[in-house]
Backbone and ligand atoms as CSV (ligand in chain L), in Angstrom:
chain,resi,resn,atom,element,x,y,z
A,1,MET,N,N,0.844,-1.205,0.000
A,1,MET,CA,C,0.000,0.000,0.000
A,1,MET,C,C,0.876,1.252,0.000
A,2,ASP,N,N,0.601,2.138,-0.908
A,2,ASP,CA,C,1.443,3.323,-1.055
A,2,ASP,C,C,1.352,4.246,0.152
A,3,GLU,N,N,2.501,4.790,0.505
A,3,GLU,CA,C,2.554,5.792,1.548
A,3,GLU,C,C,2.491,7.163,0.879
A,4,PHE,N,N,1.772,8.073,1.501
A,4,PHE,CA,C,1.789,9.443,1.002
A,4,PHE,C,C,3.035,10.126,1.553
A,5,VAL,N,N,3.452,11.208,0.917
A,5,VAL,CA,C,4.612,11.909,1.434
A,5,VAL,C,C,4.195,13.262,1.994
A,6,PHE,N,N,4.929,13.662,3.012
A,6,PHE,CA,C,4.661,14.942,3.665
A,6,PHE,C,C,5.984,15.700,3.724
A,7,VAL,N,N,6.295,16.347,2.625
A,7,VAL,CA,C,7.592,17.028,2.500
A,7,VAL,C,C,7.427,18.529,2.293
A,8,SER,N,N,6.178,19.002,2.340
A,8,SER,CA,C,5.911,20.389,1.957
A,8,SER,C,C,6.050,21.376,3.112
A,9,GLY,N,N,6.032,20.875,4.332
A,9,GLY,CA,C,6.142,21.772,5.474
A,9,GLY,C,C,4.814,22.404,5.868
A,10,ARG,N,N,3.780,22.191,5.068
A,10,ARG,CA,C,2.439,22.697,5.382
A,10,ARG,C,C,1.420,21.676,4.912
A,11,LEU,N,N,0.406,21.505,5.764
A,11,LEU,CA,C,-0.657,20.545,5.470
A,11,LEU,C,C,-1.324,20.827,4.121
A,12,CYS,N,N,-1.645,22.111,3.871
A,12,CYS,CA,C,-2.381,22.443,2.639
A,12,CYS,C,C,-1.542,22.136,1.394
A,13,LEU,N,N,-0.228,22.326,1.488
A,13,LEU,CA,C,0.630,22.047,0.332
A,13,LEU,C,C,0.848,20.545,0.166
A,14,ASP,N,N,0.864,19.825,1.287
A,14,ASP,CA,C,0.959,18.364,1.187
A,14,ASP,C,C,-0.293,17.802,0.505
A,15,LEU,N,N,-1.443,18.400,0.798
A,15,LEU,CA,C,-2.653,17.941,0.109
A,15,LEU,C,C,-2.550,18.257,-1.391
A,16,ALA,N,N,-2.072,19.460,-1.714
A,16,ALA,CA,C,-1.913,19.827,-3.133
A,16,ALA,C,C,-1.014,18.812,-3.847
A,17,GLY,N,N,-0.062,18.246,-3.094
A,17,GLY,CA,C,0.885,17.287,-3.660
A,17,GLY,C,C,0.312,15.892,-3.866
A,18,THR,N,N,-0.981,15.706,-3.577
A,18,THR,CA,C,-1.573,14.393,-3.853
A,18,THR,C,C,-2.022,14.299,-5.309
A,19,LYS,N,N,-1.776,15.351,-6.066
A,19,LYS,CA,C,-1.889,15.256,-7.519
A,19,LYS,C,C,-0.498,15.598,-8.048
A,20,LEU,N,N,0.110,14.651,-8.737
A,20,LEU,CA,C,1.510,14.784,-9.122
A,20,LEU,C,C,1.670,15.109,-10.593
A,21,TRP,N,N,2.829,15.663,-10.926
A,21,TRP,CA,C,3.194,15.896,-12.332
A,21,TRP,C,C,2.056,16.613,-13.066
A,22,ARG,N,N,1.649,17.748,-12.512
A,22,ARG,CA,C,0.451,18.433,-12.992
A,22,ARG,C,C,0.538,18.959,-14.421
A,23,ARG,N,N,1.749,19.176,-14.923
A,23,ARG,CA,C,1.859,19.691,-16.290
A,23,ARG,C,C,2.096,18.594,-17.320
A,24,SER,N,N,2.235,17.362,-16.852
A,24,SER,CA,C,2.493,16.291,-17.817
A,24,SER,C,C,1.597,15.070,-17.573
A,25,LEU,N,N,2.019,14.179,-16.675
A,25,LEU,CA,C,1.285,12.915,-16.495
A,25,LEU,C,C,-0.013,13.074,-15.702
A,26,ARG,N,N,-0.067,14.145,-14.869
A,26,ARG,CA,C,-1.242,14.380,-14.024
A,26,ARG,C,C,-1.696,13.119,-13.294
A,27,THR,N,N,-0.861,12.712,-12.350
A,27,THR,CA,C,-1.129,11.475,-11.611
A,27,THR,C,C,-1.957,11.759,-10.363
A,28,GLU,N,N,-3.114,11.126,-10.276
A,28,GLU,CA,C,-4.049,11.308,-9.158
A,28,GLU,C,C,-3.759,10.282,-8.073
A,29,LEU,N,N,-3.386,10.748,-6.877
A,29,LEU,CA,C,-3.144,9.823,-5.769
A,29,LEU,C,C,-4.389,9.605,-4.923
A,30,LEU,N,N,-5.364,10.520,-5.038
A,30,LEU,CA,C,-6.623,10.335,-4.310
A,30,LEU,C,C,-7.666,9.808,-5.300
A,31,GLY,N,N,-7.526,8.535,-5.622
A,31,GLY,CA,C,-8.380,7.947,-6.640
A,31,GLY,C,C,-9.695,7.414,-6.092
A,32,SER,N,N,-9.744,7.191,-4.794
A,32,SER,CA,C,-10.949,6.593,-4.203
A,32,SER,C,C,-11.136,7.119,-2.780
A,33,PRO,N,N,-12.348,6.949,-2.239
A,33,PRO,CA,C,-12.572,7.384,-0.850
A,33,PRO,C,C,-11.573,6.764,0.137
A,34,SER,N,N,-11.155,5.524,-0.097
A,34,SER,CA,C,-10.228,4.913,0.857
A,34,SER,C,C,-8.847,5.560,0.784
A,35,ASP,N,N,-8.487,6.116,-0.381
A,35,ASP,CA,C,-7.225,6.872,-0.466
A,35,ASP,C,C,-7.285,8.098,0.449
A,36,VAL,N,N,-8.450,8.757,0.467
A,36,VAL,CA,C,-8.599,9.939,1.327
A,36,VAL,C,C,-8.485,9.529,2.792
A,37,ARG,N,N,-9.105,8.409,3.133
A,37,ARG,CA,C,-9.005,7.909,4.513
A,37,ARG,C,C,-7.546,7.690,4.911
A,38,ARG,N,N,-6.782,7.094,4.018
A,38,ARG,CA,C,-5.371,6.837,4.312
A,38,ARG,C,C,-4.598,8.145,4.440
A,39,TRP,N,N,-4.901,9.087,3.543
A,39,TRP,CA,C,-4.186,10.373,3.612
A,39,TRP,C,C,-4.462,11.078,4.944
A,40,VAL,N,N,-5.724,11.088,5.344
A,40,VAL,CA,C,-6.112,11.737,6.597
A,40,VAL,C,C,-5.396,11.088,7.782
A,41,GLY,N,N,-5.302,9.759,7.761
A,41,GLY,CA,C,-4.609,9.039,8.827
A,41,GLY,C,C,-3.122,9.374,8.850
A,42,GLN,N,N,-2.502,9.358,7.672
A,42,GLN,CA,C,-1.062,9.610,7.599
A,42,GLN,C,C,-0.729,11.073,7.903
A,43,ALA,N,N,-1.676,11.960,7.600
A,43,ALA,CA,C,-1.485,13.385,7.925
A,43,ALA,C,C,-1.727,13.640,9.410
A,44,GLU,N,N,-2.187,12.603,10.139
A,44,GLU,CA,C,-2.486,12.683,11.570
A,44,GLU,C,C,-3.521,13.770,11.883
A,45,LEU,N,N,-4.503,13.862,10.984
A,45,LEU,CA,C,-5.568,14.850,11.181
A,45,LEU,C,C,-6.632,14.328,12.125
A,46,LEU,N,N,-7.012,13.066,11.917
A,46,LEU,CA,C,-8.039,12.428,12.746
A,46,LEU,C,C,-7.568,11.021,13.095
A,47,ASP,N,N,-8.008,10.522,14.268
A,47,ASP,CA,C,-7.661,9.151,14.628
A,47,ASP,C,C,-8.367,8.170,13.704
A,48,ASP,N,N,-9.621,8.499,13.405
A,48,ASP,CA,C,-10.395,7.634,12.519
A,48,ASP,C,C,-11.324,8.512,11.678
A,49,PRO,N,N,-11.023,8.648,10.397
A,49,PRO,CA,C,-11.837,9.528,9.551
A,49,PRO,C,C,-13.254,9.015,9.341
A,50,GLY,N,N,-13.557,7.810,9.809
A,50,GLY,CA,C,-14.912,7.286,9.662
A,50,GLY,C,C,-15.233,6.962,8.213
A,51,ALA,N,N,-16.514,6.885,7.931
A,51,ALA,CA,C,-16.931,6.520,6.583
A,51,ALA,C,C,-16.593,7.640,5.610
A,52,MET,N,N,-16.078,7.275,4.451
A,52,MET,CA,C,-15.783,8.267,3.423
A,52,MET,C,C,-16.479,7.795,2.159
A,53,ASP,N,N,-17.177,8.711,1.505
A,53,ASP,CA,C,-17.854,8.310,0.266
A,53,ASP,C,C,-17.326,9.143,-0.900
A,54,THR,N,N,-17.895,8.935,-2.074
A,54,THR,CA,C,-17.391,9.644,-3.249
A,54,THR,C,C,-17.653,11.147,-3.145
A,55,ARG,N,N,-18.696,11.504,-2.431
A,55,ARG,CA,C,-18.985,12.929,-2.223
A,55,ARG,C,C,-17.865,13.568,-1.393
A,56,GLY,N,N,-17.433,12.858,-0.356
A,56,GLY,CA,C,-16.318,13.338,0.470
A,56,GLY,C,C,-15.041,13.456,-0.356
A,57,LEU,N,N,-14.789,12.441,-1.163
A,57,LEU,CA,C,-13.617,12.442,-2.052
A,57,LEU,C,C,-13.643,13.662,-2.967
A,58,GLU,N,N,-14.807,13.887,-3.547
A,58,GLU,CA,C,-15.014,15.020,-4.454
A,58,GLU,C,C,-14.733,16.356,-3.754
A,59,ARG,N,N,-15.205,16.488,-2.529
A,59,ARG,CA,C,-15.012,17.745,-1.782
A,59,ARG,C,C,-13.541,17.977,-1.474
A,60,VAL,N,N,-12.857,16.907,-1.088
A,60,VAL,CA,C,-11.427,17.044,-0.763
A,60,VAL,C,C,-10.638,17.436,-2.015
A,61,ARG,N,N,-10.960,16.785,-3.127
A,61,ARG,CA,C,-10.255,17.113,-4.370
A,61,ARG,C,C,-10.529,18.543,-4.808
A,62,ARG,N,N,-11.776,19.008,-4.632
A,62,ARG,CA,C,-12.115,20.359,-5.062
A,62,ARG,C,C,-11.362,21.404,-4.233
A,63,LEU,N,N,-11.288,21.161,-2.928
A,63,LEU,CA,C,-10.529,22.086,-2.080
A,63,LEU,C,C,-9.049,22.062,-2.476
A,64,ARG,N,N,-8.540,20.870,-2.737
A,64,ARG,CA,C,-7.131,20.728,-3.126
A,64,ARG,C,C,-6.825,21.550,-4.382
A,65,GLU,N,N,-7.688,21.456,-5.387
A,65,GLU,CA,C,-7.446,22.192,-6.629
A,65,GLU,C,C,-7.557,23.691,-6.411
A,66,ALA,N,N,-8.485,24.104,-5.546
A,66,ALA,CA,C,-8.628,25.535,-5.241
A,66,ALA,C,C,-7.360,26.048,-4.565
A,67,ILE,N,N,-6.800,25.256,-3.669
A,67,ILE,CA,C,-5.559,25.657,-2.978
A,67,ILE,C,C,-4.420,25.783,-3.982
A,68,TYR,N,N,-4.309,24.820,-4.871
A,68,TYR,CA,C,-3.230,24.868,-5.863
A,68,TYR,C,C,-3.371,26.120,-6.742
A,69,THR,N,N,-4.586,26.429,-7.156
A,69,THR,CA,C,-4.835,27.619,-7.973
A,69,THR,C,C,-4.455,28.891,-7.219
A,70,LEU,N,N,-4.875,28.974,-5.965
A,70,LEU,CA,C,-4.578,30.181,-5.176
A,70,LEU,C,C,-3.079,30.383,-4.995
A,71,VAL,N,N,-2.391,29.303,-4.617
A,71,VAL,CA,C,-0.946,29.421,-4.379
A,71,VAL,C,C,-0.233,29.887,-5.653
A,72,GLY,N,N,-0.687,29.404,-6.798
A,72,GLY,CA,C,-0.047,29.747,-8.057
A,72,GLY,C,C,-0.303,31.172,-8.517
A,73,SER,N,N,-1.327,31.816,-7.992
A,73,SER,CA,C,-1.641,33.157,-8.486
A,73,SER,C,C,-1.777,34.168,-7.350
A,74,TRP,N,N,-1.107,33.852,-6.249
A,74,TRP,CA,C,-1.189,34.711,-5.067
A,74,TRP,C,C,-0.016,35.657,-5.020
A,75,PRO,N,N,-0.098,36.879,-4.569
A,75,PRO,CA,C,-1.326,37.565,-4.165
A,75,PRO,C,C,-2.131,38.019,-5.376
A,76,PRO,N,N,-3.436,38.140,-5.227
A,76,PRO,CA,C,-4.273,38.505,-6.365
A,76,PRO,C,C,-3.962,39.923,-6.836
A,77,GLY,N,N,-3.801,40.104,-8.122
A,77,GLY,CA,C,-3.537,41.438,-8.644
A,77,GLY,C,C,-4.836,42.152,-8.966
A,78,ASP,N,N,-4.719,43.247,-9.678
A,78,ASP,CA,C,-5.908,44.033,-10.028
A,78,ASP,C,C,-6.867,43.242,-10.916
A,79,GLY,N,N,-6.296,42.599,-11.918
A,79,GLY,CA,C,-7.141,41.896,-12.871
A,79,GLY,C,C,-7.359,40.443,-12.506
A,80,ALA,N,N,-7.535,40.162,-11.204
A,80,ALA,CA,C,-7.723,38.774,-10.762
A,80,ALA,C,C,-8.917,38.159,-11.492
A,81,GLY,N,N,-8.686,37.032,-12.121
A,81,GLY,CA,C,-9.706,36.418,-12.960
A,81,GLY,C,C,-10.772,35.692,-12.173
A,82,ALA,N,N,-11.751,35.174,-12.919
A,82,ALA,CA,C,-12.862,34.451,-12.300
A,82,ALA,C,C,-12.375,33.186,-11.611
A,83,GLU,N,N,-11.343,32.555,-12.198
A,83,GLU,CA,C,-10.836,31.306,-11.628
A,83,GLU,C,C,-10.318,31.530,-10.217
A,84,LEU,N,N,-9.590,32.640,-10.057
A,84,LEU,CA,C,-9.048,32.955,-8.740
A,84,LEU,C,C,-10.181,33.263,-7.758
A,85,GLY,N,N,-11.180,33.983,-8.228
A,85,GLY,CA,C,-12.315,34.309,-7.370
A,85,GLY,C,C,-13.036,33.066,-6.881
A,86,GLU,N,N,-13.219,32.117,-7.781
A,86,GLU,CA,C,-13.891,30.867,-7.409
A,86,GLU,C,C,-13.062,30.065,-6.416
A,87,ALA,N,N,-11.750,30.022,-6.670
A,87,ALA,CA,C,-10.862,29.280,-5.774
A,87,ALA,C,C,-10.866,29.905,-4.389
A,88,LEU,N,N,-10.865,31.225,-4.355
A,88,LEU,CA,C,-10.872,31.936,-3.076
A,88,LEU,C,C,-12.158,31.639,-2.301
A,89,ALA,N,N,-13.289,31.658,-3.009
A,89,ALA,CA,C,-14.567,31.367,-2.354
A,89,ALA,C,C,-14.583,29.941,-1.811
A,90,GLU,N,N,-14.035,29.013,-2.587
A,90,GLU,CA,C,-13.981,27.600,-2.179
A,90,GLU,C,C,-13.179,27.440,-0.874
A,91,VAL,N,N,-12.000,28.075,-0.858
A,91,VAL,CA,C,-11.131,27.954,0.320
A,91,VAL,C,C,-11.756,28.667,1.523
A,92,ASN,N,N,-12.319,29.852,1.298
A,92,ASN,CA,C,-12.956,30.576,2.407
A,92,ASN,C,C,-14.152,29.814,2.972
A,93,ASP,N,N,-14.953,29.218,2.084
A,93,ASP,CA,C,-16.095,28.418,2.545
A,93,ASP,C,C,-15.624,27.296,3.470
A,94,ALA,N,N,-14.590,26.586,3.005
A,94,ALA,CA,C,-14.092,25.452,3.797
A,94,ALA,C,C,-13.455,25.920,5.099
A,95,ALA,N,N,-12.867,27.120,5.075
A,95,ALA,CA,C,-12.211,27.632,6.291
A,95,ALA,C,C,-13.224,27.990,7.382
A,96,ARG,N,N,-14.505,28.036,7.038
A,96,ARG,CA,C,-15.544,28.293,8.050
A,96,ARG,C,C,-16.028,27.006,8.711
A,97,LEU,N,N,-15.592,25.873,8.188
A,97,LEU,CA,C,-16.022,24.587,8.757
A,97,LEU,C,C,-15.324,24.341,10.095
A,98,PRO,N,N,-15.895,23.453,10.902
A,98,PRO,CA,C,-15.267,23.177,12.208
A,98,PRO,C,C,-13.906,22.498,12.050
A,99,LEU,N,N,-13.087,22.612,13.060
A,99,LEU,CA,C,-11.774,21.952,13.064
A,99,LEU,C,C,-11.877,20.623,13.813
A,100,PRO,N,N,-10.927,19.717,13.593
A,100,PRO,CA,C,-10.929,18.468,14.364
A,100,PRO,C,C,-10.928,18.768,15.867
A,101,ARG,N,N,-11.692,17.941,16.613
A,101,ARG,CA,C,-11.746,18.145,18.063
A,101,ARG,C,C,-10.584,17.425,18.737
A,102,HIS,N,N,-9.744,18.179,19.377
A,102,HIS,CA,C,-8.600,17.604,20.094
A,102,HIS,C,C,-8.937,17.514,21.567
A,103,GLN,N,N,-8.841,16.289,22.120
A,103,GLN,CA,C,-9.120,16.091,23.536
A,103,GLN,C,C,-8.056,15.190,24.130
A,104,LEU,N,N,-7.842,15.336,25.433
A,104,LEU,CA,C,-6.914,14.447,26.123
A,104,LEU,C,C,-7.713,13.429,26.914
A,105,ASP,N,N,-7.305,12.179,26.869
A,105,ASP,CA,C,-7.973,11.208,27.740
A,105,ASP,C,C,-7.188,11.117,29.058
A,106,GLU,N,N,-7.674,10.266,29.962
A,106,GLU,CA,C,-7.097,10.276,31.310
A,106,GLU,C,C,-5.682,9.746,31.373
A,107,SER,N,N,-5.278,9.022,30.328
A,107,SER,CA,C,-3.895,8.549,30.323
A,107,SER,C,C,-2.970,9.585,29.667
A,108,GLY,N,N,-3.560,10.728,29.286
A,108,GLY,CA,C,-2.744,11.795,28.705
A,108,GLY,C,C,-2.609,11.703,27.203
A,109,ARG,N,N,-3.354,10.779,26.615
A,109,ARG,CA,C,-3.254,10.577,25.176
A,109,ARG,C,C,-4.171,11.543,24.441
A,110,LEU,N,N,-3.666,12.057,23.320
A,110,LEU,CA,C,-4.459,12.966,22.499
A,110,LEU,C,C,-5.410,12.174,21.611
A,111,THR,N,N,-6.669,12.580,21.575
A,111,THR,CA,C,-7.593,11.983,20.614
A,111,THR,C,C,-8.069,13.076,19.664
A,112,ARG,N,N,-8.187,12.720,18.409
A,112,ARG,CA,C,-8.608,13.680,17.384
A,112,ARG,C,C,-9.808,13.106,16.662
A,113,THR,N,N,-10.950,13.792,16.769
A,113,THR,CA,C,-12.158,13.255,16.162
A,113,THR,C,C,-12.783,14.262,15.201
A,114,GLY,N,N,-13.560,13.717,14.285
A,114,GLY,CA,C,-14.238,14.537,13.298
A,114,GLY,C,C,-14.499,13.721,12.047
A,115,GLY,N,N,-14.973,14.395,11.017
A,115,GLY,CA,C,-15.262,13.736,9.741
A,115,GLY,C,C,-14.745,14.584,8.593
A,116,VAL,N,N,-15.401,14.452,7.443
A,116,VAL,CA,C,-14.948,15.173,6.249
A,116,VAL,C,C,-14.926,16.691,6.473
A,117,ASP,N,N,-15.973,17.210,7.121
A,117,ASP,CA,C,-16.020,18.654,7.370
A,117,ASP,C,C,-14.775,19.115,8.120
A,118,GLU,N,N,-14.395,18.365,9.162
A,118,GLU,CA,C,-13.259,18.761,9.989
A,118,GLU,C,C,-11.943,18.665,9.207
A,119,VAL,N,N,-11.870,17.682,8.300
A,119,VAL,CA,C,-10.673,17.553,7.463
A,119,VAL,C,C,-10.561,18.773,6.550
A,120,LEU,N,N,-11.657,19.100,5.893
A,120,LEU,CA,C,-11.665,20.257,4.989
A,120,LEU,C,C,-11.374,21.544,5.775
A,121,GLY,N,N,-11.983,21.640,6.956
A,121,GLY,CA,C,-11.788,22.822,7.788
A,121,GLY,C,C,-10.320,23.022,8.154
A,122,ALA,N,N,-9.667,21.922,8.543
A,122,ALA,CA,C,-8.268,22.016,8.976
A,122,ALA,C,C,-7.350,22.395,7.811
A,123,VAL,N,N,-7.585,21.786,6.648
A,123,VAL,CA,C,-6.721,22.062,5.497
A,123,VAL,C,C,-6.937,23.495,5.009
A,124,ALA,N,N,-8.199,23.916,4.944
A,124,ALA,CA,C,-8.497,25.264,4.458
A,124,ALA,C,C,-7.975,26.318,5.431
A,125,ARG,N,N,-8.099,26.051,6.716
A,125,ARG,CA,C,-7.583,26.976,7.731
A,125,ARG,C,C,-6.069,27.125,7.551
A,126,ASP,N,N,-5.403,26.019,7.268
A,126,ASP,CA,C,-3.956,26.061,7.052
A,126,ASP,C,C,-3.622,26.891,5.805
A,127,ALA,N,N,-4.429,26.740,4.761
A,127,ALA,CA,C,-4.196,27.485,3.518
A,127,ALA,C,C,-4.386,28.987,3.745
A,128,VAL,N,N,-5.463,29.341,4.445
A,128,VAL,CA,C,-5.749,30.755,4.734
A,128,VAL,C,C,-4.608,31.360,5.561
A,129,ASP,N,N,-4.144,30.595,6.546
A,129,ASP,CA,C,-3.036,31.079,7.387
A,129,ASP,C,C,-1.763,31.268,6.561
A,130,LEU,N,N,-1.484,30.291,5.700
A,130,LEU,CA,C,-0.255,30.382,4.892
A,130,LEU,C,C,-0.303,31.573,3.937
A,131,LEU,N,N,-1.410,31.706,3.227
A,131,LEU,CA,C,-1.511,32.769,2.211
A,131,LEU,C,C,-1.452,34.162,2.828
A,132,SER,N,N,-1.817,34.274,4.115
A,132,SER,CA,C,-1.820,35.584,4.755
A,132,SER,C,C,-0.565,35.814,5.587
A,133,SER,N,N,0.354,34.851,5.572
A,133,SER,CA,C,1.521,34.973,6.445
A,133,SER,C,C,2.792,35.307,5.662
A,134,ALA,N,N,3.818,35.728,6.410
A,134,ALA,CA,C,5.117,36.035,5.798
A,134,ALA,C,C,5.727,34.773,5.202
A,135,GLN,N,N,5.308,33.612,5.731
A,135,GLN,CA,C,5.863,32.349,5.240
A,135,GLN,C,C,5.513,32.112,3.769
A,136,PHE,N,N,4.460,32.768,3.307
A,136,PHE,CA,C,4.072,32.521,1.920
A,136,PHE,C,C,5.180,32.906,0.942
A,137,ALA,N,N,5.962,33.918,1.292
A,137,ALA,CA,C,7.069,34.351,0.418
A,137,ALA,C,C,8.099,33.238,0.245
A,138,LYS,N,N,8.089,32.263,1.148
A,138,LYS,CA,C,9.058,31.159,1.075
A,138,LYS,C,C,8.474,29.932,0.392
A,139,THR,N,N,7.262,30.071,-0.128
A,139,THR,CA,C,6.628,28.942,-0.810
A,139,THR,C,C,7.186,28.815,-2.218
A,140,LYS,N,N,7.618,27.620,-2.551
A,140,LYS,CA,C,8.263,27.383,-3.853
A,140,LYS,C,C,7.681,26.151,-4.515
A,141,GLU,N,N,7.906,26.092,-5.815
A,141,GLU,CA,C,7.596,24.864,-6.537
A,141,GLU,C,C,8.913,24.150,-6.758
A,142,CYS,N,N,8.905,22.833,-6.686
A,142,CYS,CA,C,10.112,22.034,-6.882
A,142,CYS,C,C,10.802,22.428,-8.189
A,143,ALA,N,N,12.141,22.469,-8.159
A,143,ALA,CA,C,12.911,22.925,-9.323
A,143,ALA,C,C,12.902,21.923,-10.479
A,144,ASN,N,N,12.428,20.719,-10.208
A,144,ASN,CA,C,12.223,19.780,-11.315
A,144,ASN,C,C,10.956,20.246,-12.048
A,145,PRO,N,N,11.110,20.728,-13.285
A,145,PRO,CA,C,9.957,21.350,-13.951
A,145,PRO,C,C,8.753,20.425,-14.117
A,146,ASP,N,N,8.968,19.125,-14.103
A,146,ASP,CA,C,7.850,18.191,-14.239
A,146,ASP,C,C,7.128,17.948,-12.920
A,147,CYS,N,N,7.812,18.183,-11.806
A,147,CYS,CA,C,7.326,17.704,-10.506
A,147,CYS,C,C,6.062,18.438,-10.045
A,148,THR,N,N,6.083,19.745,-10.015
A,148,THR,CA,C,4.974,20.621,-9.594
A,148,THR,C,C,4.599,20.510,-8.108
A,149,ARG,N,N,5.428,19.833,-7.314
A,149,ARG,CA,C,5.137,19.772,-5.883
A,149,ARG,C,C,5.520,21.100,-5.226
A,150,LEU,N,N,4.678,21.549,-4.304
A,150,LEU,CA,C,4.914,22.822,-3.615
A,150,LEU,C,C,5.471,22.570,-2.219
A,151,PHE,N,N,6.309,23.487,-1.745
A,151,PHE,CA,C,6.816,23.367,-0.371
A,151,PHE,C,C,7.192,24.742,0.151
A,152,VAL,N,N,7.288,24.835,1.481
A,152,VAL,CA,C,7.780,26.060,2.104
A,152,VAL,C,C,9.248,25.838,2.421
A,153,ASP,N,N,10.080,26.718,1.940
A,153,ASP,CA,C,11.522,26.590,2.160
A,153,ASP,C,C,11.881,27.171,3.518
A,154,LEU,N,N,12.027,26.286,4.512
A,154,LEU,CA,C,12.336,26.733,5.862
A,154,LEU,C,C,13.830,26.597,6.156
A,155,SER,N,N,14.619,26.317,5.132
A,155,SER,CA,C,16.060,26.175,5.352
A,155,SER,C,C,16.646,27.538,5.716
A,156,ARG,N,N,17.716,27.516,6.492
A,156,ARG,CA,C,18.332,28.755,6.942
A,156,ARG,C,C,18.835,29.575,5.746
A,157,SER,N,N,19.379,28.883,4.764
A,157,SER,CA,C,19.943,29.579,3.598
A,157,SER,C,C,18.864,30.050,2.631
A,158,GLY,N,N,17.682,29.450,2.725
A,158,GLY,CA,C,16.618,29.787,1.774
A,158,GLY,C,C,16.942,29.311,0.375
A,159,ALA,N,N,17.793,28.282,0.275
A,159,ALA,CA,C,18.257,27.835,-1.037
A,159,ALA,C,C,17.702,26.465,-1.418
A,160,ARG,N,N,16.688,26.009,-0.682
A,160,ARG,CA,C,16.128,24.696,-1.022
A,160,ARG,C,C,15.467,24.776,-2.390
A,161,ARG,N,N,15.766,23.803,-3.240
A,161,ARG,CA,C,15.228,23.832,-4.595
A,161,ARG,C,C,14.328,22.644,-4.896
A,162,TRP,N,N,14.519,21.561,-4.151
A,162,TRP,CA,C,13.832,20.312,-4.496
A,162,TRP,C,C,12.805,19.942,-3.449
A,163,CYS,N,N,11.771,19.256,-3.906
A,163,CYS,CA,C,10.759,18.786,-2.966
A,163,CYS,C,C,11.343,17.752,-2.016
A,164,GLY,N,N,12.430,17.111,-2.439
A,164,GLY,CA,C,13.058,16.125,-1.572
A,164,GLY,C,C,12.766,14.696,-1.977
A,165,MET,N,N,11.951,14.516,-2.996
A,165,MET,CA,C,11.659,13.170,-3.444
A,165,MET,C,C,12.815,12.652,-4.289
A,166,ALA,N,N,13.012,11.345,-4.229
A,166,ALA,CA,C,14.151,10.733,-4.919
A,166,ALA,C,C,14.164,11.082,-6.401
A,167,GLU,N,N,12.974,11.180,-6.989
A,167,GLU,CA,C,12.935,11.403,-8.438
A,167,GLU,C,C,13.338,12.826,-8.824
A,168,CYS,N,N,13.463,13.702,-7.849
A,168,CYS,CA,C,13.798,15.104,-8.184
A,168,CYS,C,C,15.256,15.410,-7.880
A,169,GLY,N,N,15.560,15.877,-6.658
A,169,GLY,CA,C,16.923,16.302,-6.336
A,169,GLY,C,C,17.988,15.258,-6.634
A,170,ASN,N,N,17.731,14.016,-6.235
A,170,ASN,CA,C,18.743,12.976,-6.427
A,170,ASN,C,C,19.050,12.749,-7.889
A,171,LYS,N,N,18.002,12.738,-8.686
A,171,LYS,CA,C,18.160,12.496,-10.116
A,171,LYS,C,C,18.998,13.628,-10.720
A,172,HIS,N,N,18.659,14.844,-10.283
A,172,HIS,CA,C,19.382,16.003,-10.792
A,172,HIS,C,C,20.847,15.951,-10.376
A,173,LYS,N,N,21.072,15.605,-9.099
A,173,LYS,CA,C,22.451,15.542,-8.589
A,173,LYS,C,C,23.232,14.472,-9.333
A,174,ALA,N,N,22.597,13.334,-9.581
A,174,ALA,CA,C,23.269,12.249,-10.311
A,174,ALA,C,C,23.616,12.701,-11.723
A,175,ALA,N,N,22.703,13.428,-12.350
A,175,ALA,CA,C,22.940,13.880,-13.722
A,175,ALA,C,C,24.084,14.888,-13.759
A,176,SER,N,N,24.115,15.817,-12.796
A,176,SER,CA,C,25.191,16.814,-12.839
A,176,SER,C,C,26.524,16.183,-12.429
A,177,TYR,N,N,26.475,15.144,-11.595
A,177,TYR,CA,C,27.699,14.415,-11.224
A,177,TYR,C,C,28.278,13.727,-12.461
A,178,ARG,N,N,27.415,13.068,-13.228
A,178,ARG,CA,C,27.872,12.381,-14.450
A,178,ARG,C,C,28.460,13.395,-15.430
A,179,LYS,N,N,27.785,14.553,-15.527
A,179,LYS,CA,C,28.235,15.591,-16.457
A,179,LYS,C,C,29.633,16.083,-16.062
A,180,ARG,N,N,29.804,16.269,-14.729
A,180,ARG,CA,C,31.093,16.767,-14.230
A,180,ARG,C,C,32.187,15.748,-14.501
A,181,LYS,N,N,31.870,14.479,-14.268
A,181,LYS,CA,C,32.853,13.401,-14.498
A,181,LYS,C,C,33.264,13.369,-15.969
A,182,LYS,N,N,32.276,13.564,-16.801
A,182,LYS,CA,C,32.521,13.522,-18.243
A,182,LYS,C,C,33.458,14.675,-18.645
A,183,GLN,N,N,33.157,15.854,-18.085
A,183,GLN,CA,C,33.983,17.026,-18.393
A,183,GLN,C,C,35.416,16.811,-17.908
A,184,GLU,N,N,35.523,16.215,-16.714
A,184,GLU,CA,C,36.855,15.934,-16.168
A,184,GLU,C,C,37.616,14.990,-17.085
A,185,ALA,N,N,36.889,13.976,-17.563
A,185,ALA,CA,C,37.508,12.981,-18.459
A,185,ALA,C,C,38.001,13.655,-19.744
A,186,VAL,N,N,37.181,14.555,-20.255
A,186,VAL,CA,C,37.533,15.278,-21.480
A,186,VAL,C,C,38.798,16.116,-21.233
A,187,LEU,N,N,38.817,16.779,-20.096
A,187,LEU,CA,C,39.967,17.628,-19.749
A,187,LEU,C,C,41.251,16.804,-19.636
A,188,GLU,N,N,41.091,15.632,-18.965
A,188,GLU,CA,C,42.262,14.761,-18.771
A,188,GLU,C,C,42.809,14.279,-20.116
A,189,THR,N,N,41.880,13.915,-21.000
A,189,THR,CA,C,42.300,13.403,-22.318
A,189,THR,C,C,43.003,14.527,-23.099
A,190,GLY,N,N,42.442,15.736,-22.937
A,190,GLY,CA,C,42.966,16.881,-23.671
A,190,GLY,C,C,44.343,17.289,-23.172
A,191,ALA,N,N,44.654,16.954,-21.886
A,191,ALA,CA,C,45.915,17.422,-21.311
A,191,ALA,C,C,47.146,16.660,-21.776
L,1,ZN,ZN,ZN,10.027,17.481,-6.886
């Protein structure tokens, strides 16, 4: 069973990353209600997301696409289009939903309860907070042009370029290593 990845530094961007390679292969990781259940569990949003149906799946995907649209065209300029307006309304609507209920039991353990509404509420609240915060200036898209994964660069140098997945930074590093070796070989032969 596939594991989801959480490399974005923000919940809302990790959700956006459940659709991969957006400009080419457009790979959908939330293909069924049970995928959403797994994502919610791995994101540690709720202890048990309960029953999930296709309507819930649809709502999560719609919020995800609205977040991706907003991040890509934020901050809105003067001529903000209809698409941005719709995405903003979608995210704001979801941000009014309740958040997961966090409670402590007598053994000191945290319990997190809720359903689809609470999942949408938590993700949208995170998106609203990010878009209105100074951290948004550090939001980047992975430097692999095919990847399209978003992340917040919290590195001290502010020089993070890759989402961190093996197919991105490592592949690039391997390619530039081979290129360097080749150049060295050429230089040696030439000498
Ligand atoms: Zn990447």
